[in-house]
NUSE-698496 format. One record per residue: residue number from 1; x, y, z of N, C-alpha, C in turn. Coordinates in nm, 3 decimals, always signed. Layout:
# residues N
(NUM, (X, Y, Z), (X, Y, Z), (X, Y, Z)),
...
This chain:
# residues 127
(1, (+2.384, +6.984, +0.215), (+2.362, +6.884, +0.121), (+2.345, +6.744, +0.194)),
(2, (+2.247, +6.669, +0.165), (+2.217, +6.543, +0.222), (+2.313, +6.440, +0.177)),
(3, (+2.395, +6.374, +0.253), (+2.493, +6.276, +0.207), (+2.445, +6.147, +0.277)),
(4, (+2.425, +6.043, +0.185), (+2.394, +5.902, +0.218), (+2.481, +5.811, +0.169)),
(5, (+2.531, +5.711, +0.231), (+2.610, +5.609, +0.205), (+2.532, +5.476, +0.204)),
(6, (+2.561, +5.385, +0.111), (+2.502, +5.253, +0.113), (+2.537, +5.193, +0.253)),
(7, (+2.432, +5.122, +0.315), (+2.469, +5.058, +0.444), (+2.568, +4.939, +0.416)),
(8, (+2.663, +4.916, +0.515), (+2.737, +4.792, +0.522), (+2.653, +4.710, +0.624)),
(9, (+2.659, +4.570, +0.606), (+2.566, +4.484, +0.677), (+2.643, +4.361, +0.709)),
(10, (+2.592, +4.308, +0.828), (+2.646, +4.178, +0.870), (+2.529, +4.105, +0.939)),
(11, (+2.514, +3.972, +0.919), (+2.407, +3.884, +0.980), (+2.476, +3.816, +1.097)),
(12, (+2.397, +3.784, +1.194), (+2.449, +3.693, +1.301), (+2.318, +3.606, +1.343)),
(13, (+2.372, +3.484, +1.396), (+2.267, +3.383, +1.441), (+2.302, +3.308, +1.549)),
(14, (+2.427, +3.330, +1.609), (+2.473, +3.238, +1.726), (+2.557, +3.327, +1.814)),
(15, (+2.571, +3.299, +1.928), (+2.656, +3.361, +2.028), (+2.805, +3.379, +1.981)),
(16, (+2.854, +3.293, +1.908), (+2.983, +3.310, +1.852), (+3.001, +3.428, +1.750)),
(17, (+2.891, +3.467, +1.693), (+2.902, +3.574, +1.583), (+2.900, +3.712, +1.663)),
(18, (+2.870, +3.721, +1.789), (+2.866, +3.856, +1.860), (+3.005, +3.935, +1.856)),
(19, (+3.122, +3.855, +1.857), (+3.250, +3.925, +1.846), (+3.271, +3.983, +1.712)),
(20, (+3.221, +3.911, +1.609), (+3.229, +3.969, +1.469), (+3.139, +4.083, +1.448)),
(21, (+3.020, +4.087, +1.510), (+2.932, +4.202, +1.501), (+2.996, +4.322, +1.576)),
(22, (+3.053, +4.302, +1.679), (+3.120, +4.409, +1.759), (+3.231, +4.473, +1.678)),
(23, (+3.312, +4.385, +1.619), (+3.433, +4.432, +1.536), (+3.366, +4.504, +1.418)),
(24, (+3.267, +4.453, +1.351), (+3.215, +4.506, +1.232), (+3.155, +4.662, +1.256)),
(25, (+3.088, +4.662, +1.365), (+3.035, +4.799, +1.400), (+3.144, +4.890, +1.444)),
(26, (+3.231, +4.851, +1.522), (+3.350, +4.942, +1.562), (+3.423, +4.992, +1.439)),
(27, (+3.449, +4.895, +1.340), (+3.529, +4.925, +1.221), (+3.453, +5.032, +1.129)),
(28, (+3.328, +4.991, +1.107), (+3.246, +5.086, +1.030), (+3.224, +5.226, +1.085)),
(29, (+3.201, +5.220, +1.224), (+3.184, +5.361, +1.281), (+3.302, +5.444, +1.280)),
(30, (+3.422, +5.384, +1.288), (+3.550, +5.456, +1.275), (+3.562, +5.497, +1.124)),
(31, (+3.527, +5.409, +1.036), (+3.549, +5.446, +0.891), (+3.455, +5.572, +0.865)),
(32, (+3.344, +5.573, +0.917), (+3.237, +5.684, +0.896), (+3.270, +5.812, +0.976)),
(33, (+3.376, +5.802, +1.060), (+3.425, +5.929, +1.131), (+3.382, +5.948, +1.272)),
(34, (+3.325, +5.844, +1.332), (+3.316, +5.847, +1.483), (+3.447, +5.854, +1.550)),
(35, (+3.448, +5.918, +1.656), (+3.573, +5.912, +1.749), (+3.579, +5.776, +1.797)),
(36, (+3.700, +5.719, +1.847), (+3.712, +5.588, +1.917), (+3.616, +5.578, +2.033)),
(37, (+3.598, +5.679, +2.113), (+3.505, +5.668, +2.227), (+3.364, +5.654, +2.185)),
(38, (+3.313, +5.733, +2.082), (+3.193, +5.711, +2.031), (+3.154, +5.593, +1.962)),
(39, (+3.255, +5.545, +1.889), (+3.243, +5.418, +1.814), (+3.232, +5.310, +1.927)),
(40, (+3.303, +5.318, +2.039), (+3.288, +5.219, +2.145), (+3.139, +5.215, +2.199)),
(41, (+3.084, +5.335, +2.213), (+2.948, +5.345, +2.277), (+2.850, +5.269, +2.177)),
(42, (+2.861, +5.315, +2.051), (+2.771, +5.247, +1.948), (+2.790, +5.107, +1.962)),
(43, (+2.911, +5.048, +1.973), (+2.940, +4.905, +1.965), (+2.873, +4.844, +2.091)),
(44, (+2.881, +4.902, +2.211), (+2.817, +4.855, +2.336), (+2.669, +4.848, +2.315)),
(45, (+2.605, +4.944, +2.244), (+2.456, +4.943, +2.220), (+2.416, +4.833, +2.124)),
(46, (+2.490, +4.825, +2.014), (+2.464, +4.712, +1.926), (+2.483, +4.575, +1.988)),
(47, (+2.586, +4.557, +2.066), (+2.603, +4.438, +2.129), (+2.498, +4.398, +2.230)),
(48, (+2.444, +4.491, +2.285), (+2.323, +4.469, +2.388), (+2.208, +4.416, +2.300)),
(49, (+2.182, +4.490, +2.195), (+2.063, +4.458, +2.116), (+2.075, +4.323, +2.047)),
(50, (+2.203, +4.284, +2.002), (+2.207, +4.164, +1.917), (+2.215, +4.057, +2.021)),
(51, (+2.271, +4.072, +2.147), (+2.251, +3.962, +2.251), (+2.112, +3.937, +2.284)),
(52, (+2.030, +4.046, +2.295), (+1.895, +4.030, +2.328), (+1.820, +3.952, +2.210)),
(53, (+1.859, +3.983, +2.092), (+1.803, +3.898, +1.979), (+1.828, +3.750, +2.001)),
(54, (+1.943, +3.714, +2.032), (+1.979, +3.575, +2.049), (+1.918, +3.510, +2.170)),
(55, (+1.887, +3.589, +2.277), (+1.839, +3.548, +2.402), (+1.683, +3.528, +2.397)),
(56, (+1.612, +3.617, +2.313), (+1.480, +3.633, +2.326), (+1.407, +3.617, +2.195)),
(57, (+1.474, +3.576, +2.083), (+1.400, +3.556, +1.967), (+1.433, +3.404, +1.917)),
(58, (+1.362, +3.358, +1.817), (+1.384, +3.231, +1.750), (+1.490, +3.238, +1.645)),
(59, (+1.546, +3.342, +1.615), (+1.649, +3.340, +1.504), (+1.737, +3.451, +1.524)),
(60, (+1.832, +3.472, +1.429), (+1.919, +3.584, +1.445), (+1.880, +3.703, +1.392)),
(61, (+1.978, +3.787, +1.337), (+1.941, +3.918, +1.291), (+2.051, +3.969, +1.200)),
(62, (+2.030, +4.102, +1.181), (+2.117, +4.171, +1.090), (+2.157, +4.307, +1.148)),
(63, (+2.278, +4.365, +1.116), (+2.318, +4.481, +1.173), (+2.357, +4.563, +1.042)),
(64, (+2.304, +4.687, +1.022), (+2.332, +4.775, +0.912), (+2.391, +4.904, +0.969)),
(65, (+2.502, +4.949, +0.899), (+2.559, +5.083, +0.949), (+2.586, +5.165, +0.828)),
(66, (+2.552, +5.293, +0.829), (+2.576, +5.387, +0.728), (+2.584, +5.530, +0.777)),
(67, (+2.622, +5.617, +0.682), (+2.631, +5.760, +0.715), (+2.508, +5.829, +0.655)),
(68, (+2.462, +5.927, +0.733), (+2.354, +6.003, +0.679), (+2.370, +6.154, +0.727)),
(69, (+2.409, +6.234, +0.631), (+2.425, +6.375, +0.650), (+2.494, +6.414, +0.799)),
(70, (+2.621, +6.362, +0.810), (+2.698, +6.398, +0.936), (+2.667, +6.307, +1.055)),
(71, (+2.582, +6.212, +1.039), (+2.559, +6.105, +1.137), (+2.596, +5.978, +1.101)),
(72, (+2.604, +5.895, +1.208), (+2.634, +5.750, +1.183), (+2.500, +5.686, +1.226)),
(73, (+2.436, +5.618, +1.135), (+2.306, +5.543, +1.170), (+2.331, +5.393, +1.172)),
(74, (+2.271, +5.323, +1.249), (+2.295, +5.181, +1.270), (+2.157, +5.116, +1.297)),
(75, (+2.123, +5.013, +1.236), (+2.000, +4.933, +1.260), (+2.030, +4.812, +1.297)),
(76, (+1.953, +4.754, +1.403), (+1.960, +4.615, +1.443), (+1.820, +4.560, +1.407)),
(77, (+1.821, +4.459, +1.317), (+1.702, +4.402, +1.255), (+1.686, +4.269, +1.305)),
(78, (+1.566, +4.222, +1.361), (+1.551, +4.090, +1.402), (+1.397, +4.060, +1.388)),
(79, (+1.355, +3.934, +1.413), (+1.227, +3.880, +1.407), (+1.150, +3.907, +1.541)),
(80, (+1.206, +3.960, +1.648), (+1.136, +3.982, +1.769), (+1.037, +4.078, +1.763)),
(81, (+0.953, +4.090, +1.875), (+0.858, +4.191, +1.896), (+0.935, +4.336, +1.918)),
(82, (+0.868, +4.443, +1.875), (+0.931, +4.569, +1.906), (+0.954, +4.591, +2.058)),
(83, (+1.075, +4.648, +2.091), (+1.125, +4.672, +2.225), (+1.054, +4.795, +2.284)),
(84, (+1.039, +4.808, +2.409), (+0.985, +4.919, +2.469), (+1.103, +5.006, +2.526)),
(85, (+1.121, +5.121, +2.465), (+1.222, +5.209, +2.529), (+1.162, +5.318, +2.605)),
(86, (+1.230, +5.397, +2.669), (+1.184, +5.504, +2.768), (+1.157, +5.466, +2.895)),
(87, (+1.226, +5.350, +2.937), (+1.218, +5.311, +3.075), (+1.313, +5.366, +3.167)),
(88, (+1.277, +5.375, +3.287), (+1.384, +5.436, +3.391), (+1.481, +5.316, +3.410)),
(89, (+1.605, +5.357, +3.461), (+1.719, +5.266, +3.488), (+1.667, +5.175, +3.606)),
(90, (+1.672, +5.052, +3.580), (+1.628, +4.955, +3.699), (+1.732, +4.980, +3.811)),
(91, (+1.671, +4.959, +3.941), (+1.761, +4.957, +4.062), (+1.883, +4.870, +4.045)),
(92, (+1.995, +4.909, +4.104), (+2.116, +4.841, +4.108), (+2.092, +4.698, +4.162)),
(93, (+1.998, +4.677, +4.249), (+1.988, +4.532, +4.297), (+1.905, +4.441, +4.203)),
(94, (+1.860, +4.498, +4.091), (+1.787, +4.411, +4.011), (+1.882, +4.323, +3.926)),
(95, (+1.856, +4.194, +3.898), (+1.957, +4.114, +3.844), (+1.952, +4.139, +3.674)),
(96, (+1.851, +4.205, +3.619), (+1.847, +4.212, +3.476), (+1.781, +4.346, +3.449)),
(97, (+1.760, +4.383, +3.316), (+1.679, +4.482, +3.272), (+1.740, +4.617, +3.243)),
(98, (+1.881, +4.628, +3.243), (+1.946, +4.746, +3.228), (+1.989, +4.775, +3.086)),
(99, (+1.992, +4.665, +2.997), (+2.050, +4.667, +2.864), (+1.976, +4.789, +2.781)),
(100, (+1.839, +4.791, +2.766), (+1.773, +4.877, +2.682), (+1.787, +5.029, +2.744)),
(101, (+1.788, +5.034, +2.866), (+1.814, +5.158, +2.930), (+1.951, +5.223, +2.898)),
(102, (+2.052, +5.135, +2.904), (+2.195, +5.174, +2.860), (+2.195, +5.213, +2.718)),
(103, (+2.125, +5.137, +2.629), (+2.136, +5.170, +2.481), (+2.078, +5.315, +2.461)),
(104, (+1.967, +5.352, +2.528), (+1.914, +5.476, +2.515), (+2.003, +5.592, +2.560)),
(105, (+2.072, +5.556, +2.667), (+2.169, +5.662, +2.732), (+2.307, +5.685, +2.652)),
(106, (+2.344, +5.593, +2.580), (+2.477, +5.607, +2.509), (+2.460, +5.646, +2.373)),
(107, (+2.333, +5.645, +2.303), (+2.312, +5.684, +2.158), (+2.249, +5.826, +2.177)),
(108, (+2.271, +5.903, +2.062), (+2.205, +6.038, +2.048), (+2.055, +6.020, +2.010)),
(109, (+2.021, +5.888, +1.963), (+1.878, +5.882, +1.919), (+1.849, +5.724, +1.906)),
(110, (+1.729, +5.689, +1.941), (+1.694, +5.542, +1.930), (+1.544, +5.544, +1.889)),
(111, (+1.525, +5.481, +1.780), (+1.380, +5.464, +1.733), (+1.354, +5.309, +1.707)),
(112, (+1.234, +5.283, +1.712), (+1.195, +5.143, +1.676), (+1.072, +5.139, +1.594)),
(113, (+1.078, +5.049, +1.485), (+0.970, +5.044, +1.392), (+0.956, +4.892, +1.364)),
(114, (+0.831, +4.865, +1.320), (+0.794, +4.714, +1.285), (+0.783, +4.718, +1.130)),
(115, (+0.850, +4.630, +1.064), (+0.833, +4.628, +0.919), (+0.812, +4.484, +0.877)),
(116, (+0.801, +4.460, +0.753), (+0.779, +4.320, +0.695), (+0.903, +4.227, +0.721)),
(117, (+1.008, +4.286, +0.729), (+1.131, +4.193, +0.751), (+1.178, +4.193, +0.893)),
(118, (+1.090, +4.247, +0.986), (+1.118, +4.234, +1.136), (+1.115, +4.370, +1.200)),
(119, (+1.156, +4.372, +1.313), (+1.172, +4.484, +1.396), (+1.307, +4.556, +1.375)),
(120, (+1.302, +4.685, +1.353), (+1.415, +4.760, +1.332), (+1.441, +4.861, +1.447)),
(121, (+1.555, +4.847, +1.514), (+1.594, +4.945, +1.620), (+1.701, +5.012, +1.557)),
(122, (+1.669, +5.157, +1.539), (+1.765, +5.246, +1.476), (+1.838, +5.333, +1.576)),
(123, (+1.971, +5.329, +1.569), (+2.059, +5.409, +1.667), (+2.111, +5.515, +1.583)),
(124, (+2.125, +5.634, +1.643), (+2.193, +5.745, +1.574), (+2.305, +5.803, +1.670)),
(125, (+2.412, +5.821, +1.597), (+2.537, +5.881, +1.671), (+2.576, +5.996, +1.586)),
(126, (+2.575, +6.123, +1.648), (+2.621, +6.233, +1.583), (+2.765, +6.245, +1.575)),
(127, (+2.831, +6.280, +1.468), (+2.979, +6.285, +1.462), (+3.035, +6.407, +1.526)),
């Protein structure tokens, strides 16, 4: 049976909001049944994406978290251009560029879509 819960949502627009976003994601992930270690991995991924939003777009964004048939789904929505996933991990000597590669490696699924309300990066964690 397909089970879907309404998404919980938080908005962010400045660096000071990142701690609230991380706490929100961790709390929701626990509430929806992720183990503490997997909730932390999702929190790391969302923190990376939200930080990128603040560094590379003109505005803030939103984070949504919900349950879908035994999985925890999370979307980071912002006004930036769609991100390119599927990259190799940059060399350790490179000063930047690891964030999206890390997001892909800690989540069970990552998809990107462009919609009227912005770019949606959807992260999936299997319980």
